N, C-alpha and C positions, 0 to 999 in steps of 0.2 A: 504494499500501500503506499502510495506517494504521500510524504510528509512535510510538502510544501506550503508554507503560509502566503496565504493570499492577504493581498492588499486591495485595498475595495476604497474608493471618490465617496461612496454612498456613507451612508449618517446607517452606526448600528441600531439606533435609539429612534424609535417613534410613540407618536403620542403628545401628553397622555388621553389613554381614551377612555370611556366607561364601564366598566365591569361590573355585571352584578356579582362576582363574586370576589371580587379587589379595591370595589368603591372605581378612585382614579388609579387606571395602572399607565406608567411610562415602558413599554414593549422594550424589550435587548433583544435582537437578531444576531445569535452568536454561530449560527450555523448555516451557509450559503443554502437555497435552493437544488434542488429536492432529497436530502442527501440524509438519511432516514434508515433504522432497524427495522422497518415495519413500512405496509405497501399497503395501507388498509385501505380496506374497498368504500369508505365513508371519507375520506380524508377531502377536505374542503380547500386545498394546496391544487389539487390534482396528482397524475401517478407520480411513485418515486423515482427520483432518475438514475441515484447512487442507491444501490443499500450495501451497507457496512454496522461493524460491530465493532471493530476498534477504533477506540480512545485514539484522538492527534488534536494538534491546535489545529483551527483554521485561519485564526485572524489573529493579528498582536494583540496580546493584552491590552496593551496601552494606547489602541487602536480604539477598542471595545469602552476601556476608562472614558476616553475625551469622548468617544460620541453621546452617552451617557450623562458626563460632567454639564456636557456643552449643553446639551437638551433641556437638564433638571435646573443650569441657570435661568436658559430663557423661561421656561413656566415655572419661576418665582419673578421674574422681573414683570411675567402678564399676569400675575395671581394668580395661574393656573396653580390649584390641589395636586401632588401627588400622595399616592395613599402607599403605592409597593414599585416597586422597579422590578418588571416582571421578563424573565426568559421566557420566550412564546417566538422562537422562531421559524425560519420556511423546513425547519429539518427536526429531530433531535435533538435536544438544549445537551442532553450528558453525553452525545456523542463528543462534545468540545474536552478536551483532558485539561483544559485549564479553568474549568467550571469554577472549582472550589476557589482559585486562586484568584481569581475577577470577585466572587461575594464577597471576600474578602476586602478587597480594593474598594468595591462601593462601597461599602458599609459607614465608609468615610464622610460619605453625604449623609447621613441621617438617613435615611429613609430603608424602611423594610424592603426586605429582597425574596420573593417569591419566585417559584420555580414550577412547570406545567409539563411532568413527562410522561410519557408511555410505561414505561418503569421495567421498558423490556433487559437493560442492564444494571438493575439494581439485585444484583446477586454476586457481585460483585464489590468488596468490601471500600475497596480505595474510592465507588462512587459513591456508596452509603455514606463513607464521611463527608465528599465534598455536601450533598446534598443535605447532612445535618445542620450546616452553618448558613440554611438560608432558613428565614421564620415562619417561612408558609408555604408544602411545597403539594402538589397534587397528581396523586396517581391514578392513570387508566386499568381500569378490569371490567375489559368486556366480557370474557367468557372464562369459566376455569376448565368446562371440557376442552379437552388438548385437539378432536376434529373443527370443535366449532371456534376455538382460536383464532384456528390452521384459515377458517374461510372467511372470517372475516379480519383479524389483522394482518394476514398473510406474512409472516413474521420470513427474518433472514432463516435460513435454513439448521445455523448452528445453535440456536436457538432453543430452550428448554422451557417449557411454561413451568414445568413442575420447578423448577433452579428459581423462576421469577419469582413464585409464589412464596418460596420459603424466604427468597430474600424480601419481598415486601415485608412477612412477619418478623424477618430479623430489624429491617429499616423500624416499621413503628413500634419495638421495643427498647429501641437507641432513642428513637427523635424526640426531643424539647420542646419543638415548635409546633406547628398548626398543621396537622396532618388531612387532607381532604380525597376524593375520591370520585372518580366520571365514570360511569358506564353509559355508552350509546348503543341503543337499543335496535337492534336493525328487523325490519319486519321479516320473518319468514327465517331468520340463522341462532339468534340469539335471544329471544323473543319468549321461549317455551317459560311455562309455571317451573318447571322444573331444571332451565337453565340460572332464572330469574333467584329461583327459590335456592341456589347454591352459588351464585356471586354472593348474597345478603348474607348466607353461612359463614363465608368466606370473610366477608369485611365484620363479622362479630367477633372475627380473632383481632381485627387490627384494631377494633372502634376508632374511626374515622370522626375529627372535629364534625366534619359532614360528608354525607354523602349523596352527590347529585348522581341522577338520570339522565340521560340526554338524548337526543334525537338530529339529524344532521338539519340544519337548517339554511344550507347551501348546495350546489350541486355538490353530489357525490362523485371523487374517484374513478366509481364504477357505473356505467348507465343501469336505470332500472335500480337502482338501490331505492330506497324507500324504510322511513325511519317508521316506531311502533306507531302503531294507533292510539287512540286516548282512551276505547277501553285497557290495551296491552297499560301504558303506562299509567294509570290508577292502580294497576292488580302488581303490578311493581312496587308501585309508591307503599299500598298496604304491607305488601311481605316486606320489605326493610324497614319499615316503622315497626315492623313487630319482633326486630333485630337491634334496629339501631335506634338512639335520641334522637338527632337530627337528619335529617332528607328532607331534599327540594328535588323538582325537575326543570330542566331547562330546555326550556321550545320553542325559542328566538323573541320573545315578547321581551323587553326591555321592563317596561312599566313605568310605575311611579313609588312613593317606597313603604305599600303596599297597608298603608293603616288609614283608618276610617277617615275621610275627607268628608267634604260636602257635598261631592262626584258619587255615586253612589257605586253606576256604573264602571266608571274606571277603577274605581277601589275595588270591586268585585273580579273584574278582568284580571287586574296586578295577581291580586292573591291568588287566582286558580290558575295562572300562568304559575305560578312558583307551588300551588298546596291543590292536590283534588280536597274539594270543599265538601263533606258529608252532610246529607239534608236537614239533619237538626243543625251542624253549625251556621249552614247557611240560614234557616229559619232566625236563628238566634241575629246575624251578622244582620241584616234585616229589618230585626225588633230596634237594635238599636242606632239602626239610620234612617228610623222612621219609617220604609221603605215596603212594597206588599209586592207577592210573588209573581206579580205584572210584571216586574223586572228580569226577574230568570225566564218566564216564557217570550218576553220580547227577544231576548239576549239567545235563547235558544233559537227561535224563528231566523233570526237576522245572523245564524249561524256563526257568532262570536261563542255559545259555551254551547258545552255539551253534555249530555245524561246520561249516565255508564253506569254499569251496576259489579257490583263487586262481594261476595259471600252475601247476598239476599238487603244488601244496602246501599242508596241510590249516592251516588257520587257525581262532583259537577265539576269540570274542569275546561280551560279555555282551548277554544278548537283551535287545532292546531294549523298555520298556514303554511300554503303551498312553499315548495321551495320553490327560490327567485335566482 
């Protein structure tokens, strides 16, 4: 594998951008497009150009730090709030062997560091030590079954899911920061009740501070791929919450602060974009808002809200928007 460090005139930092998980996030692009350990069928960045699992330097460390520091200075001058500096590049961020050093160097800016990773290299102790330096880490867990994992994530041939799952558990045992997980549900692949139950059982072992259930919100790498429907998302939410304390779903709507305000419709759609609302809970919400069930009926009629069932109870979830 060639170890030439690339120099680029383009900034390695972007944003800050709004993020439901991270507030105002300034992104760090430490990997050239599209170098990854996976070729996920749903990737919004398109097909993986180069698959590898060997960690190496891609850009000079000083170039990354300078780009980020410059962006932070500009944001501060413009009174733009930054909650996190987030490693969210055009490939898998943990392939960068300088990741740990960069995290340490960026801490001088006084902003929390986040890394969003597919966790495919977490079996490597050196990488676990690097990741542990960040204040917030999100790891991908789309499947437990080996065949489903191959079908949805299309991993590098040298990777082993059992090693990855073991590494995730070891990382969760030693990590002192905020650990979150993300599970992308794809229609007809990993959306069965049995696989969702297996994922929930595994997540219970690592007890993340929050577990996110997601679907693709932009055109995926492989044609014809569709996210799970509202009923399946609700089922997954109920299964996850039976094992985990904090669960949310990500279905593309950023919404507002999800608090009760003067606009009942906006509040309701905001809440149901994150949590399915059970019928009794929805009744309580409407009572507090001094609103009637007619609001719900209208939102269903306008195809903004969907009624679904799980274990004999009715739930309401925001209608999933078509991919754009």
